[in-house]
C-alpha positions as CSV (number, residue, x, y, z in Angstrom):
1,M,6.9,22.8,1.1
2,T,4.2,21.1,-1.1
3,C,2.2,20.3,2.1
4,L,2.3,23.9,3.2
5,K,1.2,25.1,-0.3
6,K,-1.7,22.6,-0.2
7,H,-2.7,23.8,3.3
8,W,-2.6,27.5,2.1
9,M,-4.7,26.7,-0.9
10,R,-7.2,24.9,1.3
11,L,-7.4,27.9,3.6
12,S,-7.9,30.2,0.6
13,F,-11.0,28.3,-0.4
14,L,-12.6,28.5,3.1
15,T,-14.0,31.9,2.4
16,D,-17.1,33.6,3.9
17,P,-20.1,34.7,1.8
18,K,-18.2,37.9,0.9
19,G,-15.3,35.9,-0.6
20,K,-12.9,36.8,2.3
21,V,-10.8,34.5,4.4
22,P,-12.0,34.6,8.1
23,V,-9.2,35.3,10.6
24,K,-10.6,32.7,13.1
25,V,-10.3,30.0,10.4
26,V,-6.6,30.8,9.9
27,A,-6.1,30.9,13.6
28,R,-7.7,27.5,14.3
29,T,-5.6,25.8,11.6
30,F,-2.5,26.6,13.6
31,A,-3.8,26.3,17.2
32,S,-6.9,26.1,19.4
33,G,-7.9,27.4,22.8
34,K,-5.4,29.7,24.6
35,T,-2.7,29.3,22.0
36,E,-4.9,31.0,19.4
37,K,-3.9,34.3,21.0
38,L,-0.4,33.8,19.6
39,V,-1.7,33.5,16.1
40,Y,-3.8,36.7,16.4
41,Q,-0.7,38.5,17.8
42,C,1.4,37.3,14.9
43,L,-1.2,38.4,12.3
44,S,-1.2,41.8,14.0
45,D,2.6,42.1,13.9
46,M,2.5,41.4,10.2
47,G,-0.1,44.1,9.5
48,L,-2.9,41.7,8.7
49,P,-6.4,41.7,10.1
50,S,-6.2,40.1,13.5
51,G,-9.6,40.4,15.1
52,K,-11.4,37.2,15.8
53,N,-14.4,38.3,13.8
54,E,-12.4,40.0,11.0
55,A,-11.6,38.7,7.6
56,M,-8.9,39.3,5.1
57,E,-9.1,39.8,1.3
58,K,-8.3,36.6,-0.5
59,E,-5.8,38.4,-2.7
60,A,-3.9,39.8,0.3
61,F,-3.5,36.3,1.8
62,T,-0.7,35.2,-0.5
63,F,1.4,32.1,0.0
64,D,4.4,34.4,1.0
65,K,2.2,35.9,3.7
66,F,1.1,32.5,4.9
67,Y,4.7,31.2,4.8
68,A,5.9,34.2,6.9
69,L,3.1,33.6,9.4
70,Y,4.0,30.0,9.6
71,H,7.6,30.9,10.6
72,K,6.5,33.7,12.9
73,I,4.3,31.2,14.9
74,C,7.0,28.5,14.8
75,P,10.5,30.0,14.5
76,R,13.1,27.6,13.2
77,N,15.7,27.9,15.9
78,D,16.9,24.3,15.0
79,I,17.8,25.4,11.5
80,E,19.4,28.6,12.8
81,E,21.8,26.4,14.9
82,L,22.6,24.4,11.7
83,F,23.1,27.6,9.8
84,R,25.7,28.8,12.4
85,T,27.5,25.5,12.2
86,V,27.8,25.8,8.4
87,T,29.0,29.4,8.5
88,Q,31.1,28.7,11.6
89,G,29.3,31.6,13.2
90,K,31.2,34.1,11.1
91,S,28.6,35.4,8.6
92,D,24.9,35.9,8.0
93,K,25.2,34.1,4.7
94,I,26.5,30.7,3.5
95,N,29.0,31.2,0.7
96,L,29.2,29.0,-2.4
97,E,32.1,26.9,-1.1
98,Q,30.5,26.3,2.2
99,F,27.2,25.3,0.6
100,V,28.9,22.8,-1.8
101,N,30.7,21.2,1.1
102,F,27.5,21.0,3.1
103,L,25.7,19.3,0.2
104,N,28.4,16.7,-0.3
105,E,29.4,16.0,3.3
106,K,25.9,16.2,5.0
107,Q,23.3,15.7,2.3
108,R,24.8,13.0,0.2
109,D,25.2,9.3,0.9
110,P,28.9,8.5,0.4
111,R,28.1,5.0,-0.8
112,L,26.4,6.4,-3.9
113,N,27.9,5.7,-7.3
114,E,29.6,8.9,-8.4
115,I,28.7,8.3,-12.1
116,L,25.0,7.8,-11.5
117,Y,24.8,10.3,-8.6
118,P,27.6,12.9,-9.2
119,L,29.0,15.0,-6.4
120,Y,27.5,18.5,-6.1
121,D,29.6,21.1,-7.9
122,D,29.4,24.9,-8.0
123,K,27.0,24.8,-11.0
124,R,24.5,22.6,-9.2
125,A,24.8,24.6,-6.0
126,V,24.1,27.9,-7.8
127,E,21.0,26.3,-9.4
128,I,19.7,25.5,-5.9
129,I,20.5,29.0,-4.7
130,D,18.7,30.6,-7.7
131,T,15.7,28.5,-7.0
132,Y,15.2,29.0,-3.3
133,E,17.0,32.2,-2.3
134,Q,14.6,35.2,-2.1
135,D,17.2,37.9,-1.4
136,D,18.4,39.3,-4.7
137,E,21.7,40.6,-3.2
138,A,22.5,37.2,-1.7
139,K,21.5,35.5,-5.0
140,A,23.8,37.8,-7.0
141,A,26.7,37.0,-4.6
142,K,25.9,33.2,-5.0
143,C,25.2,33.0,-1.2
144,L,22.4,31.5,0.8
145,T,20.6,33.3,3.7
146,K,18.9,31.4,6.6
147,D,15.6,31.8,4.8
148,G,17.0,30.4,1.6
149,L,18.4,27.4,3.6
150,I,15.0,26.8,5.2
151,R,13.2,26.9,1.9
152,Y,15.7,24.4,0.4
153,L,15.5,22.0,3.4
154,M,11.7,22.1,3.3
155,S,11.5,21.6,-0.5
156,D,10.5,18.5,-2.5
157,E,14.0,18.5,-3.9
158,N,15.2,17.7,-0.3
159,A,12.6,15.0,0.3
160,P,13.5,12.1,2.7
161,V,13.5,9.6,-0.2
162,F,14.7,9.7,-3.8
163,L,11.7,11.0,-5.7
164,D,12.3,8.6,-8.6
165,R,11.3,5.8,-6.2
166,L,7.7,7.2,-6.1
167,D,7.5,6.9,-9.9
168,F,7.6,3.7,-12.0
169,Y,11.2,2.6,-11.7
170,M,11.1,-1.2,-11.4
171,E,11.4,-3.7,-14.2
172,M,7.9,-5.1,-14.9
173,D,8.8,-7.8,-17.4
174,Q,9.4,-10.6,-14.9
175,P,7.0,-13.4,-14.0
176,L,4.1,-12.5,-11.6
177,A,5.6,-14.7,-8.8
178,H,8.7,-12.4,-8.7
179,Y,6.6,-9.5,-7.3
180,Y,5.1,-8.6,-4.0
181,I,1.4,-7.9,-4.7
182,N,-0.7,-5.5,-2.7
183,S,-3.6,-7.7,-1.4
184,S,-6.8,-7.3,0.6
185,H,-8.6,-9.8,2.9
186,N,-12.4,-10.0,3.0
187,T,-12.4,-6.8,1.0
188,Y,-16.2,-6.2,1.4
189,L,-16.0,-5.7,5.2
190,S,-15.9,-2.2,6.5
191,G,-15.3,-3.3,10.1
192,R,-15.3,-6.4,12.2
193,Q,-15.2,-10.0,10.9
194,F,-18.2,-11.1,13.0
195,G,-21.4,-9.1,12.8
196,G,-19.7,-6.5,10.5
197,K,-21.1,-4.4,7.7
198,S,-20.4,-5.3,4.1
199,S,-20.0,-2.4,1.6
200,V,-19.4,-2.2,-2.2
201,E,-17.6,1.1,-1.5
202,M,-14.7,-0.9,0.1
203,Y,-13.8,-2.4,-3.2
204,R,-13.6,1.1,-4.8
205,Q,-11.5,2.4,-1.9
206,V,-8.9,-0.4,-1.8
207,L,-8.4,-0.4,-5.6
208,L,-7.9,3.4,-5.5
209,A,-5.4,2.9,-2.7
210,G,-3.4,0.6,-5.0
211,C,-4.6,-2.9,-4.0
212,R,-4.3,-5.5,-6.8
213,C,-5.9,-8.5,-5.2
214,V,-9.4,-8.4,-3.7
215,E,-11.5,-11.1,-2.1
216,L,-15.1,-12.0,-3.0
217,D,-16.9,-14.5,-0.7
218,C,-19.7,-15.6,-3.0
219,W,-23.0,-17.1,-1.6
220,D,-26.4,-18.0,-3.0
221,G,-28.8,-15.1,-3.0
222,K,-32.3,-15.5,-1.6
223,G,-35.6,-14.3,-2.7
224,E,-37.3,-14.7,-6.1
225,D,-34.4,-13.3,-8.1
226,E,-31.8,-15.4,-6.3
227,E,-29.0,-12.9,-7.1
228,P,-25.6,-14.1,-5.8
229,I,-24.4,-12.1,-2.8
230,I,-21.1,-11.4,-1.1
231,T,-20.9,-11.7,2.6
232,H,-18.8,-13.3,5.4
233,G,-20.8,-16.6,5.7
234,M,-21.9,-17.8,9.1
235,A,-20.6,-14.6,10.7
236,M,-23.8,-12.5,10.9
237,C,-22.5,-9.9,8.5
238,T,-24.6,-7.9,6.1
239,D,-24.5,-8.8,2.4
240,I,-24.1,-7.0,-0.9
241,L,-24.9,-8.0,-4.4
242,F,-22.1,-9.7,-6.4
243,K,-23.3,-7.8,-9.5
244,D,-22.8,-4.4,-7.8
245,V,-19.3,-5.3,-6.8
246,I,-18.4,-6.3,-10.4
247,Y,-19.6,-2.9,-11.6
248,A,-17.4,-1.2,-8.9
249,L,-14.4,-3.3,-10.0
250,R,-15.0,-2.3,-13.6
251,D,-15.1,1.4,-12.8
252,T,-12.1,1.6,-10.4
253,A,-9.7,-1.3,-11.1
254,F,-7.4,0.7,-13.3
255,V,-7.7,4.2,-12.0
256,T,-4.6,4.1,-9.8
257,S,-2.7,1.4,-11.6
258,D,-2.8,-0.3,-15.1
259,Y,-1.3,-3.5,-13.7
260,P,-3.4,-6.7,-13.4
261,V,-6.1,-7.2,-10.7
262,I,-6.8,-10.7,-9.2
263,L,-10.3,-11.5,-8.0
264,S,-9.9,-14.2,-5.3
265,F,-13.3,-16.0,-5.2
266,E,-14.3,-18.0,-2.1
267,N,-17.1,-19.7,-4.0
268,H,-20.0,-21.2,-2.0
269,C,-22.6,-20.8,-4.8
270,C,-24.6,-23.6,-6.3
271,I,-24.0,-24.4,-10.0
272,T,-27.0,-22.4,-11.1
273,Q,-25.9,-19.2,-9.4
274,Q,-22.3,-19.8,-10.5
275,Y,-23.6,-19.3,-14.0
276,K,-24.7,-15.8,-12.9
277,L,-21.2,-15.2,-11.5
278,A,-19.7,-16.0,-14.9
279,K,-22.4,-14.1,-16.8
280,Y,-21.8,-10.9,-14.8
281,C,-18.0,-11.2,-15.1
282,D,-18.3,-11.7,-18.8
283,E,-20.9,-9.0,-19.6
284,I,-19.8,-6.3,-17.1
285,L,-16.0,-6.6,-17.3
286,G,-16.0,-7.4,-21.0
287,D,-12.5,-7.2,-22.5
288,L,-11.0,-6.3,-19.1
289,L,-11.4,-10.0,-18.1
290,L,-8.6,-12.3,-19.0
291,K,-10.7,-15.2,-20.4
292,E,-7.9,-17.2,-22.1
293,P,-4.2,-17.7,-21.3
294,L,-1.7,-15.7,-23.4
295,P,-0.3,-17.6,-26.3
296,E,3.3,-17.0,-25.1
297,H,2.4,-18.4,-21.6
298,P,0.4,-21.6,-22.0
299,L,-0.9,-23.4,-19.0
300,E,1.8,-26.1,-19.1
301,P,4.3,-27.5,-16.5
302,G,7.6,-25.6,-16.6
303,V,6.1,-22.5,-18.3
304,P,6.6,-19.3,-16.1
305,L,3.8,-17.0,-15.3
306,P,3.4,-13.9,-17.6
307,P,4.8,-10.6,-16.4
308,P,2.6,-7.7,-15.1
309,S,3.5,-5.7,-18.3
310,A,1.8,-8.4,-20.5
311,L,-1.3,-8.2,-18.3
312,K,-2.0,-4.5,-18.2
313,R,-5.6,-3.6,-17.7
314,K,-6.6,-7.2,-17.2
315,I,-8.6,-8.8,-14.5
316,M,-7.9,-12.5,-13.5
317,I,-10.2,-14.8,-11.6
318,K,-8.9,-17.1,-8.9
319,N,-11.4,-19.9,-8.5
320,K,-11.5,-23.7,-8.5
321,R,-11.4,-25.4,-12.0
322,L,-12.8,-28.5,-13.5
323,K,-10.5,-31.2,-14.8
324,P,-9.5,-30.1,-18.3
325,D,-11.3,-32.9,-20.1
326,V,-14.4,-32.5,-18.0
327,E,-14.4,-28.7,-18.5
328,K,-14.0,-29.1,-22.3
329,Q,-16.9,-31.6,-22.4
330,E,-19.3,-29.7,-20.1
331,L,-18.4,-26.3,-21.7
332,E,-19.4,-27.8,-25.1
333,L,-22.7,-29.1,-23.7
334,F,-23.3,-25.7,-22.1
335,R,-22.8,-23.8,-25.4
336,Q,-25.2,-26.2,-27.1
337,G,-27.8,-25.6,-24.4
338,Q,-27.6,-29.2,-23.2
339,F,-25.8,-28.7,-19.9
340,V,-28.0,-30.2,-17.1
341,V,-27.7,-29.2,-13.4
342,E,-28.5,-31.9,-10.9
343,D,-30.2,-31.2,-7.6
344,E,-27.8,-29.4,-5.2
345,V,-27.4,-28.9,-1.5
346,K,-27.1,-25.2,-1.0
347,E,-24.9,-23.6,1.7
348,D,-26.5,-21.1,3.9
349,A,-24.5,-17.9,4.4
350,S,-26.9,-16.6,7.1
351,A,-26.3,-19.7,9.4
352,V,-24.3,-19.0,12.5
353,A,-21.1,-21.1,12.8
354,L,-21.1,-23.2,15.9
355,P,-17.9,-23.6,18.1
356,G,-17.2,-27.0,16.6
357,D,-17.9,-26.0,13.0
358,K,-15.1,-25.8,10.5
359,K,-14.3,-22.6,8.6
360,P,-15.9,-22.2,5.2
361,E,-12.5,-22.5,3.4
362,E,-11.9,-25.8,5.1
363,I,-15.3,-27.1,4.0
364,V,-14.6,-26.0,0.4
365,V,-11.2,-27.7,0.3
366,E,-12.5,-31.0,1.6
367,A,-15.5,-31.0,-0.7
368,A,-13.2,-30.4,-3.6
369,A,-10.9,-33.3,-2.6
370,A,-14.0,-35.6,-2.1
371,G,-15.1,-34.8,-5.7
372,D,-12.0,-36.4,-7.3
373,D,-12.7,-39.8,-8.6
374,A,-9.2,-40.6,-9.6
375,P,-5.7,-39.1,-9.0
376,P,-5.4,-36.0,-11.2
377,P,-2.9,-36.0,-14.1
378,V,0.5,-34.3,-13.6
379,Q,-0.7,-31.4,-15.8
380,Y,-3.5,-30.4,-13.5
381,T,-4.2,-30.6,-9.8
382,G,-6.8,-29.3,-7.4
383,S,-9.8,-30.1,-9.6
384,T,-13.4,-30.3,-8.4
385,T,-16.7,-31.2,-9.9
386,N,-18.8,-28.4,-8.2
387,V,-17.9,-25.6,-10.7
388,H,-19.9,-24.3,-13.6
389,P,-17.9,-24.9,-16.8
390,W,-18.3,-21.3,-18.0
391,L,-16.8,-20.0,-14.7
392,S,-14.1,-22.7,-14.8
393,S,-13.0,-21.6,-18.3
394,M,-12.3,-18.1,-17.0
395,V,-9.6,-19.3,-14.6
396,N,-6.1,-19.3,-15.9
397,Y,-3.0,-18.0,-14.1
398,A,-4.4,-18.2,-10.5
399,Q,-5.6,-21.8,-10.1
400,P,-6.0,-22.6,-6.4
401,I,-4.9,-26.0,-5.1
402,K,-4.7,-27.6,-1.7
403,F,-1.0,-27.3,-0.6
404,Q,0.7,-30.7,0.0
405,S,4.4,-30.0,0.4
406,F,7.1,-27.9,-1.1
407,E,8.7,-31.0,-2.5
408,E,5.5,-32.0,-4.3
409,A,5.1,-28.5,-5.7
410,E,8.7,-28.6,-7.0
411,K,8.2,-32.0,-8.5
412,K,5.0,-30.9,-10.4
413,N,6.6,-27.6,-11.5
414,I,3.3,-26.0,-12.3
415,Y,3.7,-22.2,-12.2
416,H,0.0,-21.3,-12.4
417,N,-0.9,-23.3,-9.3
418,M,-1.6,-21.2,-6.3
419,S,-2.1,-22.0,-2.6
420,S,-3.5,-20.0,0.3
421,F,-2.1,-20.3,3.8
422,A,-3.6,-19.2,7.1
423,E,-1.4,-16.7,8.9
424,T,-0.3,-19.2,11.5
425,T,0.3,-22.0,9.0
426,G,2.3,-19.7,6.8
427,M,4.5,-18.6,9.7
428,N,5.1,-22.2,10.8
429,Y,6.2,-23.1,7.3
430,L,8.4,-20.0,7.3
431,K,10.0,-21.0,10.6
432,S,10.6,-24.7,9.7
433,Q,11.2,-24.5,5.9
434,A,12.2,-20.9,5.2
435,I,14.5,-21.6,2.2
436,D,11.9,-24.0,0.7
437,F,9.2,-21.4,1.1
438,V,11.3,-18.7,-0.6
439,N,12.2,-21.1,-3.5
440,Y,8.5,-22.0,-3.9
441,N,7.6,-18.4,-4.4
442,K,10.3,-17.9,-7.0
443,R,8.2,-20.2,-9.1
444,Q,4.5,-19.7,-8.1
445,M,2.3,-17.3,-6.2
446,S,0.9,-17.9,-2.7
447,R,-1.5,-15.9,-0.6
448,I,-1.5,-15.6,3.2
449,Y,-4.7,-14.6,5.0
450,P,-5.4,-13.5,8.6
451,K,-6.1,-16.2,11.2
452,G,-9.7,-16.7,12.2
453,T,-9.3,-15.3,15.7
454,R,-8.8,-11.8,14.4
455,A,-12.5,-11.0,14.8
456,D,-11.6,-7.3,15.2
457,S,-10.1,-7.2,11.7
458,S,-6.6,-6.5,13.1
459,N,-3.6,-7.2,10.9
460,Y,-0.3,-9.1,11.1
461,M,3.0,-7.8,9.8
462,P,3.0,-8.0,6.0
463,Q,5.5,-9.6,3.7
464,M,0.9,-12.0,-1.9
465,V,-0.3,-11.1,1.8
466,S,-3.9,-10.1,2.3
467,L,-4.7,-7.5,4.9
468,N,-7.8,-5.9,6.4
469,F,-7.7,-2.6,4.6
470,Q,-10.5,-1.2,6.8
471,T,-8.1,-1.3,9.8
472,S,-5.5,1.5,10.0
473,D,-3.1,-0.3,12.3
474,L,0.7,-0.5,12.1
475,P,0.8,-3.5,9.7
476,M,-1.5,-1.7,7.3
477,Q,0.7,1.5,7.6
478,L,3.7,-0.6,6.8
479,N,2.0,-2.1,3.8
480,Q,0.9,1.3,2.5
481,G,4.4,2.8,3.1
482,K,6.1,-0.1,1.2
483,F,3.7,-0.1,-1.8
484,E,4.0,3.7,-2.2
485,Y,7.1,3.0,-4.1
486,N,7.0,2.2,-7.9
487,G,4.2,4.5,-8.6
488,N,1.8,2.9,-6.1
489,C,1.0,0.4,-8.9
490,G,0.5,-2.5,-6.4
491,Y,3.5,-4.5,-7.6
492,L,7.0,-4.5,-6.1
493,L,9.9,-6.5,-7.6
494,K,11.4,-8.8,-5.0
495,P,15.1,-8.6,-4.2
496,D,17.4,-10.5,-6.6
497,F,18.1,-13.3,-4.1
498,M,14.3,-14.0,-3.8
499,R,14.0,-14.5,-7.6
500,R,17.1,-16.2,-8.9
501,A,17.2,-20.0,-8.8
502,D,21.0,-20.0,-8.1
503,R,20.6,-17.9,-4.9
504,S,19.2,-19.0,-1.5
505,F,17.8,-16.9,1.3
506,D,16.9,-17.7,4.9
507,P,15.2,-14.7,6.6
508,F,15.9,-16.1,10.0
509,A,19.7,-16.5,9.5
510,D,22.0,-14.1,11.4
511,A,24.6,-14.3,8.7
512,P,24.7,-11.6,6.0
513,V,22.4,-12.1,3.0
514,D,24.1,-13.7,0.0
515,G,25.5,-10.8,-2.2
516,V,24.1,-8.0,0.0
517,I,26.4,-5.5,1.7
518,A,25.1,-4.5,5.1
519,A,24.4,-0.8,5.8
520,Q,23.9,1.2,8.9
521,C,21.1,3.8,9.4
522,A,21.3,6.3,12.2
523,V,18.4,8.6,13.0
524,Q,18.6,11.9,15.0
525,V,15.3,13.6,15.8
526,I,16.2,17.3,16.1
527,A,12.8,19.0,16.3
528,G,9.1,18.6,15.6
529,Q,6.7,21.2,14.3
530,F,2.9,21.5,15.1
531,L,2.7,18.0,16.6
532,S,0.1,19.2,19.0
533,D,-1.5,22.4,20.3
534,K,-2.2,20.9,23.6
535,K,0.1,20.7,26.6
536,V,0.8,17.0,26.4
537,G,4.1,15.0,26.7
538,T,5.1,13.9,23.3
539,Y,7.6,11.3,22.1
540,V,8.9,10.0,18.8
541,E,9.2,6.3,18.3
542,V,11.6,5.2,15.5
543,D,11.1,1.6,14.4
544,M,12.9,-0.4,11.8
545,Y,11.1,-3.4,10.4
546,G,12.6,-6.1,8.2
547,L,14.5,-9.3,8.8
548,P,14.2,-10.5,12.4
549,S,17.9,-9.5,13.1
550,D,17.2,-5.9,11.7
551,T,14.0,-5.2,13.6
552,I,14.7,-2.4,16.1
553,R,12.5,-0.1,18.1
554,K,13.8,3.1,19.7
555,E,12.0,5.9,21.5
556,F,12.9,9.5,21.9
557,R,10.5,10.8,24.5
558,T,9.6,13.2,27.3
559,R,6.5,11.5,28.5
560,M,4.2,8.9,27.0
561,N,0.4,9.5,26.8
562,G,-0.5,6.7,24.4
563,K,-2.3,8.7,21.6
564,L,-0.8,8.7,18.1
565,L,-0.2,12.2,16.8
566,G,1.1,11.1,13.4
567,Q,3.2,8.5,11.6
568,R,5.3,8.0,8.5
569,I,6.6,4.8,7.0
570,L,9.7,5.2,4.8
571,P,11.3,2.2,3.0
572,L,15.0,2.1,3.8
573,D,15.7,1.5,0.1
574,G,15.9,5.0,-1.3
575,L,16.2,6.8,2.0
576,Q,18.4,9.9,1.6
577,A,21.1,11.0,4.0
578,G,21.3,14.4,5.6
579,Y,18.9,16.9,7.2
580,R,15.4,16.1,6.0
581,H,11.9,17.2,6.9
582,I,9.5,14.2,7.3
583,S,5.8,15.2,6.9
584,L,3.6,13.0,9.1
585,R,0.5,11.1,8.1
586,T,-2.7,10.2,9.9
587,E,-3.4,6.6,11.1
588,A,-5.2,6.0,7.8
589,N,-2.1,7.3,5.9
590,F,-3.6,10.6,4.8
591,P,-1.1,13.6,4.7
592,M,-1.1,16.0,7.6
593,S,-0.1,19.4,6.2
594,L,1.6,21.0,9.2
595,P,2.9,18.3,11.6
596,M,6.4,17.2,10.6
597,L,9.8,16.1,12.1
598,F,13.2,17.5,11.3
C-alpha cells in the first residue's frame, strides 16, 4: 500500500501550469498504446474527467479515487477466490471467528515461539478490522468485506518479511570479524574495468547505498601540482583527484549508517605524494579518521578486533605499514622536519599493461616482500619500507599482509592482520579448506575481490566481499537484498556457528549444519499485477541461494522472452508465511510502485 501511496503522490505533483493533473499523465502511468483506452473508460465510469486532453482538479484526485481506479483497471479476482474460500462461499463478509482462524492458520508460521509471537486473538483481529475496513456497518459487526481484506493484504502490516528485520535488530558489540561487511571493488569506476570512466560521484552513491568498505587505487599525479590521483592503473581509465574523493567520503560516509567505513588503499604513490595522502586524510576527515587504536583494543596478538558499536562514525585506513620500530623512528624525524626522502622510481598509471605484465596488486606484494631485510617479529608481519611514516601511523585495525597459510595465521593469532584474495583463489581455498577458512574469519577479516578477467565489471555470487556496485546484475541484487536487513547499516552479524570457536562449519557438507534445524519453504505464485502493458509472454523465476545443497532455481512461466520486468531479493530469515504481496524492484534495486506479485 505504501508503494501505491507514493505513486499517487508522485502523480499529484505532475500538474500542468494551472495546477491540475492531466488525464493523459494518469493514463500513461497505468498503460500505454491501445491499453490506454481501458484507463480512459474506467475514469469515465468513475465520473472523473476522461478526455485525453482534459485535466482534473488536484483536490478531486484523492488517494481513495486513485485506489478505486487501480482496482477498476486491475480487478483482484485472485483475492475474491481467497475470500470465497475463507467464507466457504456462504457470505459477503468474513466474520470474526473466520478471520482469526485465517490469521493463525494461513498467515502465521507455526514454528514461531508463542510467547514472542503470540497467536492472533479476537482483540488483535478487531484492531486489524478497525484499521482496514472502510464499511462502517461491517466494522460495527466486527466483520471484513472483500475490500477490507484486500487493504489488509496489501498493507505494510502484511509485508513479506518481518518489519523489525529492516530496523537495527542485530547485536553490534561483537568483534568486526564476526560481521559480513558490505564492500565495493574499484569504487571509482562507473563502468568497465578497462577503458572505463572514473567518477567521484560513485563514492557518494555506494556509501549512500550502505557500503562500508570502498577501494582507492592511488597513483602519482602529473603536472606541476603533482596531486595524487585515483584510477585503474595501466587500464586506460580516466582519473580523479584523491583530494576530491576524500571530501566526498567526509560528506557521505555516515548519512546512511553510523557504523565504521574502511578505506582500502591500493597504494602506488611515491613517498612524497604519500605525504599528501596522509595530509588530506588528516585535514579533511579530521576527527572522523581513526588515527590511533582504541585503548581497550591494543594492536597485540590475541586481542580481538573492536566491535562496530565502538567505532561509530569512524573511518579506518587499510594500507601497508612500516615495521613498528622503523615507523616510530621515521615518524619522530618527520615531526622534527628531518625526514629525508631518497630518489624514487615512480609507477606510471597511464602505462598500458602488456599481456605478460603482472597485476598491480602482485607488483605491490612482491615489492613489499623484497623490502624486508630480516624476518619480521611475531607481533608484526607484512611490513614494507615504501610507506610514508605519517600514513603508516594512521593504519590500525586493517593491516594488510600477504597470506601464507591458515596454519600460520592461527599460530600468529594477530586479529588486526587482514589478507585479500582474488575471487578464484578464495574459491579454491573454500573448496579445499572450507572449515579452516571459516575459522580464520572468526578471528580476522579477509577481503575477496573480482578476478582480473571480469573486464566488463560483472560480479560473482557474494558471501568482506567486494563487488562492482556500478553493475546491477544478480550478484549485486543479492548483496543489496541481504544488506537491506539491520537498518541497511552495512554490517550483518554472521550465524552463531561462524563465530564461536567451539563450533565448526563446512558449507559444502550435505549433512545438517551443527545446531541448525532445517526448514522448508514453498512458494506459490498466484497472480501478478502490472508486470507489463505489452502483449508479451511473462514468467516468474523463483531462486533460492545459499549453501550449495540449498540453491534451487524454479520457473513458473508461459513463455520466455529474456527481458527482466522486475526482481526482488528477500532473505529467508524473517520471511513471513501466508498470502503476501511482493513489490518488485528494478535491476538497480529501485522500487517499482505498481508491479507486484501475489
